[in-house]
All heavy atoms as an XYZ file, in Angstrom:
769
protein
N     115.515     91.575     80.672
C     114.381     91.970     81.491
C     114.627     91.405     82.912
O     115.128     90.288     83.049
C     113.115     91.386     80.947
C     112.755     91.855     79.556
S     112.431     93.621     79.554
C     110.696     93.587     79.545
N     114.230     92.139     83.931
C     114.438     91.649     85.296
C     113.525     90.507     85.632
O     112.430     90.306     85.072
C     114.133     92.872     86.134
C     113.320     93.774     85.308
C     113.660     93.468     83.891
N     113.976     89.696     86.583
C     113.140     88.610     87.121
C     112.540     89.117     88.440
O     113.082     89.970     89.101
C     113.968     87.376     87.392
C     114.449     86.656     86.180
C     115.211     85.401     86.545
O     116.244     85.545     87.248
O     114.785     84.354     86.181
N     111.409     88.545     88.836
C     110.713     88.906     90.036
C     110.604     87.657     90.864
O     110.006     86.665     90.426
C     109.360     89.461     89.667
C     108.577     90.029     90.793
C     109.127     91.034     91.593
C     107.319     89.544     91.091
C     108.398     91.571     92.615
C     106.621     90.092     92.150
C     107.155     91.082     92.888
N     111.161     87.635     92.043
C     111.151     86.469     92.897
C     110.500     86.836     94.229
O     110.818     87.842     94.826
C     112.580     85.958     93.217
C     112.548     84.744     94.100
C     113.277     85.649     91.906
N     109.563     86.030     94.684
C     108.907     86.270     95.936
C     109.095     84.978     96.792
O     108.906     83.883     96.335
C     107.410     86.492     95.822
C     107.143     87.790     95.010
C     106.728     86.628     97.180
C     105.730     88.038     94.719
N     109.446     85.203     98.047
C     109.495     84.069     98.983
C     108.461     84.408    100.055
O     108.543     85.457    100.717
C     110.868     83.948     99.630
C     110.955     82.847    100.628
C     112.350     82.741    101.261
O     113.314     83.084    100.586
O     112.387     82.349    102.413
N     107.552     83.499    100.256
C     106.557     83.671    101.328
C     106.871     82.657    102.389
O     107.437     81.595    102.094
C     105.130     83.470    100.826
C     104.724     84.530     99.838
C     103.291     84.409     99.496
C     102.879     85.485     98.537
N     101.413     85.617     98.378
N     106.555     82.967    103.596
C     106.800     81.991    104.678
C     106.028     80.703    104.360
O     104.848     80.715    104.025
C     106.373     82.566    106.008
C     107.253     83.718    106.419
C     106.847     84.260    107.776
N     107.789     85.303    108.132
C     107.690     86.026    109.203
N     106.660     85.804    110.018
N     108.564     86.924    109.499
N     106.738     79.579    104.454
C     106.181     78.253    104.216
C     105.742     78.017    102.774
O     104.963     77.152    102.502
C     104.984     77.981    105.162
C     105.400     78.062    106.598
O     106.480     77.613    106.962
N     104.581     78.660    107.432
N     106.169     78.901    101.848
C     105.843     78.737    100.398
C     107.191     78.815     99.672
O     107.998     79.686     99.942
C     104.868     79.826     99.964
C     103.567     79.689    100.713
C     104.650     79.741     98.443
C     102.560     80.790    100.372
N     107.392     77.936     98.670
C     108.637     77.990     97.911
C     108.817     79.327     97.200
O     107.862     80.032     96.917
C     108.499     76.863     96.887
C     107.380     76.005     97.408
C     106.508     76.888     98.257
N     110.091     79.645     96.881
C     110.375     80.852     96.137
C     109.778     80.699     94.723
O     109.903     79.679     94.078
C     111.920     81.052     96.022
C     112.263     82.214     95.144
C     112.496     81.230     97.399
N     109.150     81.778     94.269
C     108.585     81.816     92.938
C     109.349     82.824     92.096
O     109.724     83.877     92.588
C     107.120     82.277     93.027
C     106.213     81.451     93.956
C     104.893     82.169     94.106
C     106.047     80.100     93.412
N     109.620     82.454     90.855
C     110.356     83.348     89.944
C     109.583     83.557     88.690
O     109.011     82.608     88.120
C     111.731     82.750     89.593
O     112.416     82.444     90.791
C     112.547     83.700     88.754
N     109.551     84.779     88.193
C     108.902     85.072     86.905
C     109.673     86.160     86.222
O     110.207     87.068     86.872
C     107.403     85.468     87.101
C     107.269     86.756     87.840
C     106.681     85.515     85.786
N     109.751     86.106     84.919
C     110.406     87.151     84.117
C     109.444     88.281     83.882
O     108.223     88.045     83.670
C     110.876     86.563     82.809
O     111.291     87.608     81.978
N     109.911     89.508     83.888
C     109.046     90.652     83.651
C     108.457     90.622     82.240
O     107.462     91.249     81.940
C     109.773     91.962     83.902
O     110.812     92.124     82.988
N     109.034     89.883     81.344
C     108.469     89.800     79.990
C     107.228     88.947     79.964
O     106.527     88.852     78.962
C     109.550     89.286     78.984
C     110.033     87.925     79.249
C     111.085     87.505     78.207
N     111.858     86.386     78.711
C     113.054     86.490     79.185
N     113.661     87.630     79.309
N     113.665     85.405     79.662
N     106.887     88.301     81.097
C     105.654     87.527     81.190
C     104.428     88.393     81.481
O     103.341     87.905     81.562
C     105.746     86.435     82.304
C     106.760     85.384     81.949
O     107.014     85.164     80.723
O     107.274     84.764     82.874
N     104.640     89.671     81.688
C     103.536     90.538     82.041
C     103.431     91.742     81.110
O     104.112     91.786     80.057
N     102.616     92.732     81.491
C     102.424     93.863     80.628
C     103.731     94.679     80.468
O     104.552     94.728     81.362
C     101.404     94.771     81.406
C     100.906     93.922     82.491
C     101.865     92.779     82.699
N     103.895     95.265     79.334
C     105.035     96.119     79.081
C     104.904     97.379     79.937
O     103.823     97.757     80.335
C     105.116     96.508     77.621
N     106.019     98.072     80.172
C     106.041     99.269     80.978
C     105.041    100.311     80.474
O     104.393    100.977     81.228
C     107.425     99.864     81.066
N     104.914    100.388     79.145
C     104.013    101.415     78.599
C     102.534    101.103     78.950
O     101.726    102.008     79.000
C     104.178    101.453     77.063
O     103.872    100.175     76.516
N     102.201     99.799     79.148
C     100.855     99.432     79.503
C     100.608     99.586     81.022
O      99.490     99.665     81.463
C     100.572     97.984     79.136
C     100.644     97.721     77.632
C     100.492     96.239     77.362
O      99.916     95.508     78.185
O     100.999     95.779     76.327
N     101.655     99.650     81.771
C     101.537     99.624     83.232
C     102.262    100.807     83.867
O     102.860    100.699     84.893
C     102.089     98.302     83.732
C     101.594     97.951     85.118
O     100.629     98.546     85.579
N     102.275     97.050     85.815
N     102.268    101.947     83.176
C     102.954    103.121     83.681
C     104.455    102.846     83.766
O     105.018    102.225     82.877
N     105.112    103.352     84.773
C     106.530    103.090     84.924
C     106.772    101.908     85.837
O     107.840    101.796     86.451
C     107.259    104.344     85.408
C     106.767    104.778     86.789
O     105.762    104.237     87.274
O     107.440    105.629     87.374
N     105.801    101.040     86.019
C     105.901     99.927     86.954
C     105.746     98.620     86.205
O     104.690     97.995     86.261
C     104.805    100.106     88.011
C     104.896     99.091     89.086
O     105.748     98.186     89.069
N     104.059     99.222     90.081
N     106.767     98.138     85.513
C     106.610     96.942     84.722
C     106.405     95.637     85.531
O     105.946     94.669     85.001
C     107.937     96.845     83.965
C     108.903     97.598     84.757
C     108.103     98.718     85.409
N     106.745     95.658     86.830
C     106.489     94.491     87.685
C     105.040     94.378     88.132
O     104.594     93.324     88.547
C     107.439     94.467     88.844
C     108.935     94.303     88.443
C     109.825     94.404     89.659
C     109.152     93.011     87.709
N     104.306     95.488     88.122
C     102.895     95.445     88.351
C     102.410     95.435     89.767
O     101.373     94.814     90.079
N     103.093     96.158     90.672
C     102.573     96.287     92.038
C     102.966     97.649     92.597
O     103.912     98.295     92.166
C     103.066     95.128     92.917
C     104.542     95.218     93.311
C     104.907     95.730     94.584
C     105.525     94.797     92.458
C     106.219     95.774     94.932
C     106.869     94.853     92.818
C     107.227     95.364     94.064
N     102.184     98.052     93.630
C     102.461     99.313     94.332
C     102.476     99.084     95.800
O     101.789     98.184     96.323
C     101.370    100.341     93.957
C     101.461    100.693     92.459
C     100.418    101.693     92.103
N     100.803    103.009     92.694
C     100.020    104.052     92.675
N      98.812    104.024     92.150
N     100.447    105.182     93.222
N     103.260     99.873     96.509
C     103.422     99.672     97.981
C     103.085    101.003     98.723
O     103.090    102.063     98.195
C     104.826     99.224     98.356
C     105.917    100.219     97.811
C     105.087     97.828     97.808
C     107.332     99.916     98.279
N     102.804    100.766    100.002
C     102.570    101.909    100.913
C     103.200    101.588    102.237
O     103.732    100.488    102.434
C     101.050    102.182    101.062
O     100.822    103.346    101.796
C     100.353    100.996    101.794
N     103.146    102.535    103.186
C     103.700    102.269    104.525
C     105.170    102.730    104.585
O     105.559    103.706    103.960
N     105.899    102.072    105.403
C     107.341    102.396    105.624
C     107.565    103.009    106.976
O     106.602    103.435    107.705
N     108.823    103.087    107.358
C     109.226    103.590    108.688
C     108.773    105.037    108.884
O     108.394    105.427    110.030
C     110.702    103.497    108.858
N     108.710    105.835    107.796
C     108.310    107.216    107.938
C     106.823    107.355    108.294
O     106.379    108.373    108.790
C     108.624    108.032    106.695
C     108.443    107.320    105.384
O     108.346    106.068    105.364
O     108.373    107.992    104.343
N     106.036    106.293    108.076
C     104.636    106.258    108.464
C     104.363    105.319    109.612
O     103.213    105.078    109.974
C     103.757    105.852    107.248
C     103.879    106.785    106.088
C     104.660    106.476    104.996
C     103.251    108.006    106.097
C     104.805    107.310    103.920
C     103.376    108.890    105.014
C     104.148    108.555    103.937
N     105.434    104.773    110.193
C     105.345    103.824    111.307
C     104.431    102.678    110.996
O     103.619    102.231    111.821
C     104.901    104.551    112.592
C     105.911    105.628    113.023
C     105.487    106.355    114.288
O     104.431    106.043    114.875
O     106.251    107.305    114.679
N     104.550    102.174    109.750
C     103.770    101.009    109.260
C     104.685    100.113    108.484
O     105.652    100.566    107.870
C     102.667    101.517    108.323
C     101.605    102.363    108.973
S     100.464    103.040    107.677
C      99.956    101.562    106.826
N     104.377     98.800    108.448
C     105.173     97.919    107.584
C     104.948     98.295    106.110
O     103.855     98.765    105.753
C     104.648     96.515    107.909
C     103.320     96.745    108.579
C     103.327     98.136    109.184
N     105.913     98.038    105.298
C     105.731     98.222    103.848
C     104.782     97.176    103.370
O     105.010     95.983    103.539
C     107.072     98.197    103.090
C     107.961     99.326    103.611
C     106.865     98.230    101.615
C     109.395     99.313    103.093
N     103.684     97.625    102.759
C     102.561     96.744    102.415
C     102.167     96.963    100.952
O     102.097     98.072    100.489
C     101.362     97.054    103.351
O     101.820     96.901    104.705
C     100.243     96.100    103.121
N     101.831     95.832    100.314
C     101.372     95.864     98.895
C      99.898     96.324     98.944
O      99.071     95.744     99.620
C     101.492     94.506     98.268
C     100.875     94.479     96.879
C     102.940     94.078     98.219
N      99.595     97.399     98.194
C      98.195     97.862     98.141
C      97.607     97.759     96.746
O      96.397     97.983     96.572
C      98.022     99.266     98.709
C      98.454    100.385     97.815
C      97.537    100.967     96.925
C      99.729    100.886     97.847
C      97.944    102.016     96.088
C     100.132    101.943     97.056
C      99.240    102.495     96.148
N      98.397     97.335     95.770
C      97.809     97.153     94.428
C      98.707     96.102     93.694
O      99.916     96.189     93.730
C      97.806     98.400     93.610
C      97.209     98.298     92.238
C      97.216     99.607     91.471
O      97.905    100.553     91.804
N      96.428     99.662     90.424
N      98.045     95.152     93.036
C      98.736     94.183     92.156
C      97.949     94.149     90.878
O      96.740     93.889     90.881
C      98.765     92.780     92.800
C      99.484     91.806     91.845
C      99.448     92.821     94.152
N      98.609     94.453     89.765
C      97.949     94.531     88.481
C      97.650     93.155     87.957
O      98.472     92.234     88.037
C      98.827     95.295     87.477
O      99.050     96.595     87.907
N      96.456     93.005     87.376
C      95.990     91.756     86.777
C      96.961     91.344     85.685
O      97.309     92.104     84.818
C      94.583     91.948     86.211
C      93.956     90.700     85.676
C      93.507     89.746     86.783
O      93.175     90.264     87.871
O      93.467     88.556     86.543
N      97.396     90.085     85.722
C      98.272     89.534     84.689
C      99.720     89.987     84.763
O     100.518     89.630     83.920
N     100.087     90.726     85.800
C     101.456     91.267     85.935
C     102.393     90.209     86.415
O     101.987     89.140     86.991
C     101.451     92.429     86.907
O     101.192     91.974     88.220
N     103.711     90.443     86.261
C     104.709     89.509     86.821
C     104.508     89.334     88.345
O     104.691     88.237     88.835
C     106.042     90.199     86.494
C     105.743     90.951     85.258
C     104.353     91.459     85.435
N     104.181     90.401     89.035
C     103.924     90.295     90.474
C     102.827     89.354     90.816
O     102.925     88.459     91.692
C     103.662     91.684     91.058
N     101.709     89.479     90.079
C     100.599     88.564     90.322
C     100.949     87.140     89.975
O     100.642     86.204     90.731
C      99.351     88.987     89.503
C      98.152     88.100     89.792
C      97.039     88.306     88.805
O      97.257     88.477     87.624
N      95.816     88.334     89.335
N     101.612     86.959     88.864
C     102.039     85.608     88.419
C     102.994     84.954     89.437
O     103.009     83.730     89.569
C     102.629     85.635     87.044
C     101.599     85.953     85.964
C     102.197     86.041     84.591
C     101.151     86.392     83.545
N     101.698     86.546     82.197
N     103.800     85.775     90.119
C     104.718     85.266     91.122
C     104.032     85.002     92.443
O     104.654     84.412     93.318
C     105.879     86.240     91.291
N     102.779     85.428     92.578
C     102.054     85.147     93.813
C     101.891     86.299     94.777
O     101.344     86.114     95.852
N     102.357     87.485     94.429
C     102.186     88.675     95.287
C     100.711     89.016     95.395
O     100.028     88.998     94.368
C     102.989     89.835     94.743
C     103.205     91.003     95.714
C     104.095     90.582     96.842
C     103.816     92.182     95.001
N     100.255     89.334     96.613
C      98.835     89.608     96.801
C      98.646     90.878     97.612
O      99.523     91.298     98.372
C      98.163     88.460     97.548
C      98.159     87.190     96.726
C      97.456     86.088     97.469
O      97.000     86.232     98.617
N      97.324     84.912     96.810
N      97.489     91.461     97.429
C      97.082     92.654     98.191
C      97.210     92.349     99.681
O      96.789     91.292    100.123
C      95.616     92.988     97.852
C      95.050     94.249     98.468
C      95.715     95.485     97.894
C      93.558     94.297     98.255
N      97.846     93.248    100.416
C      98.006     93.073    101.848
C      99.286     92.398    102.269
O      99.617     92.355    103.462
N     100.060     91.846    101.301
C     101.335     91.286    101.675
C     102.248     92.323    102.269
O     102.361     93.417    101.775
C     102.053     90.658    100.407
C     101.486     89.330    100.000
O     100.701     88.718    100.757
O     101.890     88.859     98.905
N     102.899     91.953    103.351
C     103.894     92.838    103.995
C     105.267     92.432    103.520
O     105.588     91.232    103.576
C     103.753     92.801    105.492
C     102.471     93.400    106.045
C     102.325     93.335    107.512
O     103.191     92.772    108.200
N     101.295     93.888    108.023
N     106.037     93.383    103.054
C     107.372     93.082    102.546
C     108.365     93.100    103.703
O     108.538     94.096    104.373
C     107.763     94.061    101.489
C     106.759     94.005    100.304
C     109.186     93.777    100.966
C     106.941     95.032     99.216
N     108.984     91.940    103.969
C     109.919     91.813    105.084
C     111.335     92.072    104.646
O     112.102     92.649    105.416
C     109.771     90.402    105.693
C     108.362     89.999    106.114
C     108.392     88.555    106.605
C     107.785     90.923    107.156
N     111.694     91.609    103.440
C     113.050     91.815    102.924
C     112.960     92.115    101.441
O     112.112     91.537    100.713
C     113.932     90.586    103.133
C     114.315     90.343    104.568
C     115.353     89.281    104.681
C     115.826     89.164    106.136
N     116.969     88.293    106.264
N     113.859     93.006    100.967
C     113.979     93.291     99.540
C     115.404     93.043     99.162
O     116.316     93.712     99.689
C     113.561     94.758     99.237
C     112.184     95.081     99.748
C     113.704     95.032     97.727
C     111.840     96.549     99.707
N     115.674     92.104     98.292
C     117.019     91.739     97.872
C     117.936     91.539     99.086
O     119.067     91.984     99.110
C     117.589     92.729     96.885
C     117.005     92.548     95.501
O     116.350     91.582     95.238
N     117.307     93.480     94.645
N     117.412     90.854    100.116
C     118.192     90.548    101.281
C     118.246     91.630    102.366
O     118.690     91.393    103.456
N     117.789     92.822    102.021
C     117.809     93.934    102.983
C     116.539     93.948    103.815
O     115.458     93.816    103.291
C     117.967     95.277    102.256
N     116.706     94.095    105.098
C     115.566     94.195    106.015
C     114.721     95.419    105.677
O     115.203     96.534    105.686
C     116.080     94.306    107.468
C     114.973     94.353    108.495
O     113.780     94.212    108.135
O     115.292     94.526    109.685
N     113.463     95.177    105.368
C     112.578     96.256    104.980
C     111.821     96.883    106.154
O     111.167     97.928    105.980
C     111.577     95.776    103.923
N     111.954     96.329    107.347
C     111.165     96.804    108.470
C     111.508     98.229    108.893
O     110.683     98.943    109.414
C     111.332     95.837    109.668
O     112.662     95.886    110.151
N     112.737     98.647    108.625
C     113.134    100.013    109.032
C     113.266    100.928    107.848
O     113.712    102.065    107.976
C     114.454     99.953    109.798
N     112.897    100.480    106.664
C     113.000    101.304    105.473
C     111.894    102.326    105.346
O     110.752    102.068    105.668
C     112.917    100.434    104.180
C     114.133     99.696    103.846
S     113.938     98.918    102.203
C     115.397     97.923    102.204
N     112.277    103.507    104.880
C     111.284    104.533    104.548
C     110.654    104.096    103.219
O     111.278    103.356    102.434
C     111.938    105.892    104.406
C     112.540    106.358    105.722
C     113.370    107.632    105.566
N     112.591    108.729    104.991
C     111.846    109.649    105.733
N     111.896    109.571    107.030
N     111.193    110.598    105.125
N     109.467    104.584    102.907
C     108.782    104.214    101.682
C     109.615    104.552    100.467
O     109.797    103.706     99.565
C     107.407    104.920    101.615
C     106.588    104.639    100.354
C     106.297    103.156    100.264
C     105.311    105.463    100.385
N     110.175    105.754    100.422
C     111.011    106.144     99.246
C     112.211    105.250     99.088
O     112.596    104.920     97.955
C     111.419    107.608     99.382
N     112.805    104.805    100.213
C     113.957    103.915    100.107
C     113.538    102.571     99.560
O     114.223    102.022     98.629
C     114.595    103.691    101.504
O     114.956    104.991    102.018
C     115.779    102.806    101.458
N     112.436    102.025     99.992
C     111.938    100.747     99.505
C     111.625    100.833     98.027
O     112.015     99.949     97.259
C     110.700    100.297    100.262
N     111.004    101.906     97.609
C     110.675    102.093     96.192
C     111.983    102.172     95.364
O     112.067    101.581     94.295
C     109.833    103.355     95.989
C     108.458    103.226     96.529
C     107.694    104.573     96.561
O     108.308    105.655     96.783
N     106.405    104.528     96.432
N     112.950    102.839     95.873
C     114.249    102.966     95.166
C     114.924    101.629     95.040
O     115.440    101.286     93.985
C     115.105    103.999     95.897
O     116.349    104.109     95.269
N     114.964    100.893     96.125
C     115.617     99.557     96.122
C     114.928     98.647     95.100
O     115.578     97.906     94.334
C     115.610     98.916     97.507
C     116.058     97.453     97.460
C     116.506     99.721     98.456
N     113.609     98.683     95.046
C     112.843     97.877     94.100
C     113.133     98.321     92.674
O     113.411     97.461     91.805
C     111.332     97.940     94.400
C     111.035     97.194     95.725
C     110.507     97.352     93.243
C     109.648     97.432     96.305
N     113.154     99.600     92.418
C     113.381    100.090     91.054
C     114.793     99.828     90.599
O     115.045     99.616     89.405
C     113.103    101.601     90.975
C     111.631    101.914     91.010
C     111.388    103.432     90.988
C     109.911    103.743     91.064
N     109.685    105.186     91.074
N     115.767     99.836     91.526
C     117.152     99.632     91.141
C     117.614     98.180     91.258
O     118.781     97.888     91.171
C     118.037    100.510     92.047
C     117.814    101.979     91.829
C     118.621    102.823     92.808
O     119.422    102.330     93.578
N     118.370    104.100     92.815
N     116.672     97.270     91.365
C     117.014     95.846     91.546
C     117.771     95.249     90.407
O     118.482     94.230     90.577
C     115.770     95.021     91.813
N     117.687     95.844     89.253
C     118.418     95.331     88.070
C     117.794     94.134     87.510
O     116.580     94.090     87.286
N     118.563     93.078     87.303
C     118.084     91.862     86.647
C     117.175     90.982     87.500
O     116.469     90.177     86.971
C     119.252     91.044     86.143
C     120.016     91.677     85.026
C     119.138     91.934     83.798
O     118.399     91.001     83.378
O     119.168     93.070     83.295
N     117.236     91.134     88.844
C     116.440     90.258     89.673
C     116.015     90.973     90.942
O     116.785     91.610     91.611
C     117.232     89.028     90.046
C     116.405     88.027     90.789
C     117.132     86.676     90.912
O     117.841     86.273     90.047
N     116.899     85.998     92.031
N     114.717     90.846     91.235
C     114.154     91.377     92.467
C     113.715     90.213     93.301
O     112.957     89.357     92.866
C     112.955     92.292     92.169
C     112.176     92.758     93.389
C     113.004     93.642     94.281
C     110.922     93.520     92.911
N     114.216     90.129     94.532
C     113.775     89.088     95.453
C     113.191     89.768     96.673
O     113.714     90.700     97.232
C     114.985     88.238     95.929
C     115.609     87.427     94.798
C     116.738     86.568     95.320
O     117.405     86.860     96.299
N     116.877     85.392     94.715
N     112.013     89.225     97.068
C     111.344     89.762     98.263
C     110.856     88.596     99.101
O     110.429     87.588     98.609
C     110.163     90.622     97.882
C     110.561     91.855     97.102
S     109.273     93.126     96.928
C     107.850     92.221     96.401
N     110.950     88.795    100.417
C     110.310     87.889    101.361
C     109.089     88.647    101.907
O     109.212     89.778    102.360
C     111.258     87.501    102.501
C     112.429     86.706    101.935
C     110.506     86.645    103.547
C     113.493     86.355    102.932
N     107.922     88.033    101.777
C     106.710     88.685    102.191
C     105.895     87.765    103.114
O     106.095     86.542    103.156
C     105.821     89.087    100.959
C     106.570     89.995    100.029
C     105.342     87.817    100.235
N     105.015     88.381    103.878
C     104.089     87.667    104.744
C     102.792     88.397    104.663
O     102.710     89.608    104.414
C     104.602     87.616    106.198
N     101.665     87.690    104.864
C     100.358     88.306    104.885
C      99.686     87.939    106.159
O      99.279     86.792    106.311
C      99.541     87.921    103.680
C      98.339     88.810    103.487
O      97.668     89.171    104.450
N      98.087     89.162    102.233
N      99.473     88.897    107.080
C      98.846     88.583    108.346
C      97.398     88.183    108.224
O      96.801     87.653    109.183
C      99.004     89.885    109.129
C      99.135     90.949    108.095
C      99.804     90.292    106.926
N      96.786     88.389    107.048
C      95.375     88.053    106.856
C      95.167     86.596    106.464
O      94.062     86.120    106.397
C      94.768     88.966    105.825
C      94.903     90.459    106.134
C      94.347     91.276    104.956
C      94.204     90.796    107.401
N      96.296     85.863    106.237
C      96.170     84.475    105.828
C      96.728     83.580    106.880
O      97.551     83.846    107.631
C      96.924     84.203    104.505
C      96.140     84.749    103.362
C      96.894     84.542    102.109
N      97.848     85.629    102.076
C      98.651     85.884    101.120
N      98.703     85.151    100.124
N      99.473     86.901    101.152
């Protein structure tokens, strides 16, 4: 099962296994438990707009409104939404993201 790692500015990296959350069948095709919007095609930062209760994403500290700055080391600021979704889905055994939330 893949691991989910989030690095927030001024917060240590958090890691959680996807087996710590709902199975894919309980959470659609999104076993990590979050959804994103925005992207370069919408001239907006890639932003988290949903985090499922009890999901690996929530347990790792991902929150509504977090802006994704990097996905597995790749700069997300110029990514189209479909590209970001693809990179996340194809992360394999480990997903690492650097996020920031302008509301905090």
